[in-house]
C-alpha positions as CSV (number, residue, x, y, z in Angstrom):
1,M,-1.5,-24.0,9.9
2,T,-0.2,-26.1,7.0
3,D,2.8,-24.8,5.1
4,P,1.7,-24.8,1.4
5,V,5.1,-25.5,0.1
6,A,5.6,-28.5,2.4
7,A,2.1,-29.8,1.5
8,A,2.9,-29.5,-2.2
9,Q,6.3,-31.3,-1.8
10,A,4.7,-34.1,0.2
11,S,2.0,-34.9,-2.3
12,S,3.1,-38.0,-4.2
13,G,6.0,-36.4,-6.0
14,F,3.8,-34.0,-8.0
15,R,4.6,-30.5,-6.8
16,Q,1.7,-28.2,-7.6
17,L,0.1,-25.4,-5.6
18,A,-3.3,-23.9,-6.3
19,L,-3.5,-20.2,-5.6
20,C,-6.7,-18.2,-5.1
21,W,-6.2,-15.5,-7.7
22,F,-8.2,-12.2,-7.6
23,R,-9.1,-10.0,-10.5
24,R,-8.7,-6.3,-10.2
25,K,-12.5,-5.7,-10.6
26,D,-13.3,-8.2,-7.8
27,Y,-10.5,-7.4,-5.3
28,E,-12.2,-4.8,-3.1
29,Q,-15.5,-6.7,-2.8
30,A,-13.7,-10.0,-2.2
31,K,-11.5,-8.3,0.5
32,A,-14.6,-7.0,2.2
33,L,-16.0,-10.5,2.5
34,M,-12.9,-11.8,4.3
35,E,-12.7,-12.2,8.1
36,D,-9.0,-11.6,7.8
37,A,-9.2,-8.6,5.4
38,D,-6.6,-6.8,7.6
39,R,-4.1,-9.5,6.4
40,L,-4.7,-8.8,2.7
41,Y,-2.9,-6.0,0.9
42,D,-4.5,-2.6,0.9
43,D,-4.8,-2.4,-2.9
44,Y,-4.9,-4.7,-5.9
45,D,-1.6,-3.6,-7.4
46,T,0.3,-4.5,-4.3
47,W,-1.5,-7.8,-4.0
48,L,-0.7,-8.6,-7.7
49,K,3.0,-7.7,-7.3
50,E,3.3,-9.9,-4.3
51,G,1.3,-12.7,-6.0
52,W,3.8,-12.7,-9.0
53,A,6.7,-12.7,-6.5
54,F,5.2,-15.7,-4.7
55,E,4.8,-17.5,-8.0
56,R,8.4,-16.9,-8.9
57,E,9.5,-18.1,-5.4
58,M,7.5,-21.3,-5.8
59,S,8.9,-21.9,-9.3
60,D,12.4,-21.5,-8.0
61,K,11.6,-24.2,-5.5
62,G,10.3,-26.5,-8.2
63,V,6.6,-26.0,-7.3
64,R,4.2,-25.4,-10.2
65,T,1.5,-22.9,-9.3
66,V,-2.0,-22.9,-10.7
67,R,-4.2,-19.8,-10.6
68,I,-7.7,-20.3,-9.5
69,R,-9.8,-17.2,-10.3
70,F,-11.7,-16.2,-7.2
71,D,-15.4,-16.8,-7.5
72,E,-17.5,-15.3,-4.7
73,Q,-20.4,-17.7,-4.8
74,S,-18.2,-20.8,-5.1
75,F,-16.0,-19.6,-2.2
76,L,-18.9,-18.7,0.1
77,L,-20.6,-22.1,-0.6
78,F,-17.3,-23.9,0.1
79,C,-16.9,-22.0,3.4
80,A,-20.5,-22.7,4.5
81,T,-20.3,-26.4,3.5
82,H,-17.1,-26.9,5.4
83,A,-17.9,-24.7,8.3
84,M,-14.8,-22.6,7.7
85,P,-14.3,-18.9,8.4
86,R,-13.7,-16.8,5.3
87,D,-9.9,-16.4,5.7
88,G,-6.6,-17.4,4.2
89,V,-6.8,-21.0,5.2
90,A,-10.2,-21.2,3.5
91,R,-8.9,-19.5,0.4
92,A,-6.1,-22.0,0.1
93,E,-8.4,-25.0,0.8
94,W,-10.9,-23.7,-1.7
95,A,-8.3,-23.1,-4.4
96,A,-6.9,-26.6,-3.9
97,Y,-10.4,-28.1,-4.0
98,E,-11.3,-26.2,-7.2
99,A,-8.0,-27.2,-8.9
100,I,-8.8,-30.9,-8.2
101,R,-12.4,-30.5,-9.3
102,R,-11.5,-28.8,-12.5
103,A,-8.8,-31.4,-13.3
104,T,-11.1,-34.4,-12.7
105,P,-13.2,-35.5,-15.6
106,P,-16.9,-35.8,-14.9
107,A,-18.0,-39.4,-14.1
108,R,-19.8,-41.2,-16.9
109,R,-23.3,-42.3,-16.3
């Protein structure tokens, strides 16, 4: 499994890490979709507290974090398209993909 910090540090000097970010109202349903639900926190408040701590840790290491709000349809399509299980690796890959997609201007026709 790829270390997200090492991956962020290795990328052309620009140190940014996209995070799959859940909303309170979506957490339980999103968790139920995941094949690794047992690895997620039991409740949203704990997940949020740990998410903030992870952001601080990354900031202390000089890595900028970008929150990518979890979107069930987009995530499921990404997993199906890339033949990936719905797990932490897929959440990280999906968030990175979405960050790049959102930052890239649409092509002109």
